[in-house]
C-alpha positions in Angstrom: -8.3 -2.4 31.9 -10.7 0.5 32.1 -12.3 -0.5 28.8 -12.9 -4.0 30.1 -14.4 -2.7 33.3 -16.8 -0.5 31.3 -17.8 -3.4 29.2 -18.5 -5.5 32.2 -20.5 -2.7 33.7 -22.6 -2.4 30.6 -23.2 -6.1 30.5 -24.3 -6.1 34.1 -26.6 -3.1 33.5 -28.1 -4.9 30.5 -28.6 -8.1 32.5 -30.3 -6.1 35.3 -32.6 -4.3 32.8 -33.5 -7.7 31.3 -34.4 -9.0 34.7 -36.6 -6.0 35.3 -38.4 -6.2 31.9 -39.1 -9.9 31.8 -41.4 -10.2 34.9 -42.9 -6.7 34.7 -46.5 -8.0 33.8 -46.3 -10.7 36.5 -45.2 -8.1 39.1 -48.1 -5.8 38.2 -50.5 -8.7 38.6 -49.0 -9.5 42.0 -49.5 -5.9 43.2 -53.1 -5.8 42.1 -53.8 -9.2 43.7 -52.2 -8.0 47.0 -54.4 -4.9 47.0 -57.6 -6.7 46.2 -56.9 -9.4 48.8 -56.4 -6.9 51.6 -59.6 -5.0 50.5 -61.7 -8.2 50.6 -60.4 -9.5 53.9 -60.2 -6.1 55.7 -63.0 -4.0 54.3 -65.5 -6.6 53.2 -65.0 -9.4 55.8 -64.0 -7.1 58.6 -60.8 -8.9 59.7 -58.8 -6.4 61.9 -55.4 -7.5 60.7 -55.8 -9.8 57.7 -52.0 -9.8 57.0 -52.1 -13.3 55.5 -54.5 -12.6 52.7 -52.1 -10.2 50.8 -49.1 -12.4 51.8 -50.8 -15.4 50.3 -51.4 -13.5 47.1 -47.9 -12.2 46.9 -46.3 -15.6 47.6 -48.5 -17.4 45.1 -48.1 -15.0 42.2 -44.6 -13.6 43.0 -42.5 -12.4 40.0 -43.1 -15.6 37.9 -46.0 -16.8 35.9 -44.9 -20.4 36.2 -47.1 -22.9 38.2 -49.2 -20.1 39.8 -52.3 -22.1 40.2 -50.4 -25.0 41.7 -48.7 -22.6 44.2 -52.1 -21.2 45.2 -53.5 -24.7 45.7 -50.4 -25.7 47.8 -50.7 -22.6 49.9 -54.4 -23.0 50.7 -54.3 -26.7 51.4 -51.1 -26.3 53.5 -52.7 -23.7 55.6 -55.8 -25.8 56.2 -53.8 -28.9 57.1 -51.5 -26.8 59.4 -54.5 -25.3 61.2 -56.0 -28.8 61.9 -52.7 -30.2 63.1 -51.9 -27.2 65.2 -55.3 -27.2 66.9 -54.9 -30.9 67.7 -51.5 -30.3 69.3 -52.8 -27.3 71.2 -55.7 -29.3 72.6 -53.4 -32.2 73.7 -50.1 -30.6 74.7 -50.9 -26.9 75.3 -48.6 -24.1 74.1 -45.2 -24.9 75.7 -41.9 -25.6 74.1 -42.6 -29.3 73.7 -45.9 -28.5 72.0 -44.1 -26.3 69.4 -41.7 -29.1 68.7 -44.5 -31.6 68.4 -46.5 -29.2 66.1 -43.5 -28.7 63.8 -42.8 -32.5 63.7 -46.4 -33.4 63.1 -46.9 -30.7 60.5 -43.8 -31.5 58.4 -44.5 -35.2 58.4 -48.2 -34.7 57.8 -47.3 -32.5 54.8 -44.9 -35.1 53.5 -47.5 -37.8 53.8 -49.8 -35.8 51.5 -46.9 -34.5 49.4 -47.6 -36.3 46.1 -49.2 -35.1 42.9 -49.7 -31.3 42.9 -48.3 -30.9 46.4 -45.0 -32.6 45.6 -43.2 -29.9 43.7 -41.2 -27.4 45.8 -41.6 -26.7 49.5 -44.6 -24.4 49.5 -47.0 -27.1 50.8 -44.6 -28.3 53.6 -43.6 -24.7 54.6 -47.2 -23.4 54.8 -48.4 -26.5 56.8 -45.6 -26.0 59.3 -46.0 -22.2 59.6 -49.8 -22.5 60.1 -49.4 -25.1 62.8 -46.9 -23.0 64.7 -48.9 -19.8 64.3 -51.9 -21.6 65.9 -49.8 -22.1 69.1 -48.0 -18.7 68.9 -51.1 -16.5 68.5 -53.1 -18.6 70.9 -56.4 -16.7 70.7 -59.9 -17.9 69.8 -60.7 -17.8 66.1 -57.1 -17.2 64.9 -57.0 -20.4 63.0 -60.3 -19.8 61.3 -59.4 -16.3 60.4 -56.0 -17.3 59.0 -57.7 -20.0 56.9 -60.2 -17.5 55.5 -57.4 -15.1 54.7 -55.5 -17.9 52.9 -58.6 -18.7 50.9 -59.1 -15.1 50.1 -55.5 -14.6 48.9 -55.5 -17.9 47.0 -58.9 -17.3 45.5 -57.8 -13.9 44.2 -54.7 -15.6 42.7 -56.9 -18.1 40.9 -59.2 -15.4 39.5 -56.4 -13.1 38.4 -53.6 -15.5 37.5 -55.6 -18.4 36.1 -59.0 -17.2 34.9 -58.7 -13.5 33.9 -55.1 -13.3 32.7 -53.6 -16.8 32.4 -50.1 -17.2 31.2 -49.5 -17.7 27.5 -48.5 -21.4 27.4 -46.7 -21.0 24.0 -44.7 -18.1 25.3 -43.7 -20.0 28.4 -42.5 -23.0 26.3 -40.7 -20.8 23.8 -38.8 -18.8 26.4 -37.7 -22.0 28.3 -36.6 -23.6 25.0 -34.6 -20.5 24.0 -32.9 -20.5 27.3 -31.9 -24.1 26.9 -30.8 -23.6 23.3 -28.5 -20.7 24.6 -26.8 -23.0 27.1 -26.4 -25.8 24.5 -24.9 -23.2 22.1 -22.4 -22.1 24.6 -21.5 -25.7 25.4 -21.1 -26.6 21.8 -19.2 -23.4 21.0 -16.6 -24.5 23.5 -16.1 -27.7 21.6 -16.1 -26.5 18.0 -12.3 -26.1 18.4 -11.0 -29.3 19.9 -10.6 -28.8 23.6 -7.1 -28.2 24.9 -5.5 -30.4 27.6 -5.1 -27.4 29.9 -8.8 -26.5 29.9 -10.3 -26.0 33.4 -11.7 -29.5 34.4 -14.5 -27.8 36.4 -15.9 -26.2 33.3 -17.5 -29.5 32.3 -19.3 -29.7 35.7 -20.4 -26.1 35.4 -21.7 -26.7 31.9 -23.7 -29.7 33.1 -25.2 -27.7 36.0 -26.3 -24.9 33.8 -27.9 -27.2 31.2 -29.7 -29.2 33.9 -31.0 -25.9 35.4 -32.4 -25.0 32.0 -34.0 -28.5 31.7 -35.6 -28.0 35.1 -37.0 -24.6 33.9 -38.3 -26.3 30.7 -40.0 -29.0 32.8 -41.7 -26.3 34.9 -42.9 -24.6 31.7 -44.4 -27.8 30.4 -46.2 -28.3 33.7 -47.6 -24.8 33.7 -48.6 -25.1 30.0 -50.6 -28.3 30.8 -52.3 -26.7 33.8 -53.2 -23.5 31.9 -54.8 -25.2 28.9 -56.7 -27.6 31.3 -58.0 -24.9 33.7 -58.1 -21.5 32.0 -61.1 -21.1 29.7 -59.3 -18.5 27.7 -56.6 -21.0 26.8 -58.8 -24.0 25.9 -58.5 -23.3 22.2 -54.7 -23.7 22.5 -54.9 -27.1 24.1 -54.0 -29.2 21.0 -51.2 -27.0 19.9 -49.7 -26.8 23.4 -49.7 -30.6 23.7 -48.0 -30.9 20.3 -45.4 -28.4 21.4 -44.8 -30.3 24.7 -44.3 -33.5 22.8 -41.7 -31.9 20.5 -39.9 -30.3 23.4 -39.3 -33.7 25.0 -36.7 -34.3 22.3 -34.7 -31.3 23.7 -34.1 -33.4 26.9 -32.5 -36.0 24.7 -30.5 -33.4 22.8 -29.3 -31.9 26.0 -28.1 -35.3 27.3 -26.4 -35.9 23.9 -24.6 -32.6 24.2 -23.4 -33.4 27.7 -22.2 -36.8 26.5 -20.4 -35.0 23.7 -18.7 -32.7 26.2 -17.6 -35.7 28.3 -16.3 -37.7 25.3 -14.3 -34.7 24.1 -12.7 -34.2 27.5 -11.9 -37.9 27.7 -10.3 -37.8 24.2 -8.1 -34.9 25.2 -7.0 -36.6 28.4 -6.2 -39.7 26.4 -4.2 -37.8 23.9 -6.5 -38.7 21.0 -7.2 -36.4 18.1 -10.8 -36.1 16.9 -11.4 -35.8 13.2 -11.6 -32.3 11.6 -15.1 -33.1 10.3 -16.2 -33.6 13.9 -15.2 -30.0 14.8 -17.0 -28.7 11.8 -20.1 -30.6 12.6 -20.1 -29.3 16.2 -19.7 -25.8 14.9 -22.8 -26.3 12.7 -24.7 -27.6 15.7 -23.6 -24.5 17.7 -24.9 -22.3 14.9 -28.2 -24.1 14.8 -28.7 -23.7 18.6 -27.6 -20.0 18.3 -30.3 -19.4 15.7 -33.0 -21.1 17.8 -31.8 -19.3 21.0 -32.5 -16.0 19.2 -35.9 -17.1 17.9 -34.4 -17.1 14.4 -35.4 -19.0 11.3 -36.2 -22.7 12.0 -35.3 -23.5 8.4 -31.8 -22.1 8.9 -31.4 -24.1 12.1 -32.6 -27.3 10.4 -30.2 -26.7 7.5 -27.3 -26.4 9.9 -28.3 -29.5 11.8 -28.6 -31.5 8.6 -25.1 -30.3 7.5 -23.8 -31.4 10.8 -25.3 -34.9 10.3 -24.0 -35.2 6.8 -20.5 -34.1 7.8 -20.0 -37.2 10.0 -20.0 -40.5 8.2 -19.5 -43.3 10.8 -17.9 -45.5 8.2 -15.2 -42.9 7.6 -14.8 -40.9 10.8 -15.5 -43.4 13.5 -12.6 -45.4 14.8 -10.9 -46.8 17.8 -10.8 -45.1 21.2 -13.1 -42.1 21.6 -13.5 -41.2 17.9 -16.5 -43.5 17.5 -18.4 -42.3 20.6 -17.7 -38.7 19.6 -19.0 -39.1 16.1 -22.1 -40.9 17.2 -22.8 -38.4 20.0 -22.6 -35.5 17.5 -25.0 -37.3 15.1 -27.4 -37.9 18.0 -27.3 -34.2 18.8 -28.3 -33.4 15.2 -31.1 -35.9 15.1 -32.6 -34.9 18.4 -32.5 -31.2 17.4 -34.2 -32.0 14.1 -36.9 -34.0 16.0 -37.5 -31.2 18.4 -37.9 -28.4 15.8 -39.1 -30.2 12.7 -40.5 -33.7 13.6 -42.1 -34.2 10.2 -38.7 -33.7 8.4 -36.9 -35.8 10.9 -39.4 -38.7 10.4 -39.1 -38.4 6.7 -35.3 -38.5 6.9 -35.5 -41.6 9.2 -37.8 -43.3 6.8 
């Protein structure tokens, strides 16, 4: 018992250390941007309490280098829209309780009306629009709206200079980290199937597996969006544009592979519940797929992962192993996993095999 507690403590400490190490460069950039934003707004522009300039920088950069430019754009435009709407409400309805309700209602619906394109992801644009409109009524002093807008522009501008122009994120690293995280979740899901699932397994495990995989897919989608923005806007990353677009095209096959793995999990569960026995070759193929994902999750040899995926595909012959009930869907789902993995990591070899 004591040994297990120590092991869990070490694992928790290791996970905490990893969470500290991963965003350290982003956190340093955020600290620098906060300091520079305050200095510009307070010392250069003479604002007595330019609290929103450093807040804008901190919120836009944060501890993540994903979608930084988009967050800065959402923040600056949200503040501008909120100031306009708040000023209109103050002129028409004053600063009473009804005016606050009207400002919030108008701001949220106004933000939703403009909420497409770069403003549609997350709630930054909506929240900043509503907060700015409310602050116009709450502060209720001449020039507060203009000063807040200037502070937002200062903080957002510093973010663009530091996080986009001077030290933009490495798009290849962002994509690689997101892909490794997804491969790790796929490995865990497949490892749980390499031995045929037992009838007494926790039925909620399938749901939890799906939630974790979808979370990783969402992170991969954000990494793709950031990579596109970086190579489009940041001059330092223009040379990487072609390679990044090729990497994004390959990574789309990972979405298909993740869906195939989830289908495999569901088919295996259904086979167990129906009392059907899946062929031994199916379990061996799933183990090979888990090995391939494990190699890729650890940034290992692509050739080794490709070899494992090819072995998995060869192990399953639909003519021999597919059959009535859930055997056929299980075999075809496992083969789909192998093909999608090959297309994601080695598209040339996958096309050659298909031809």
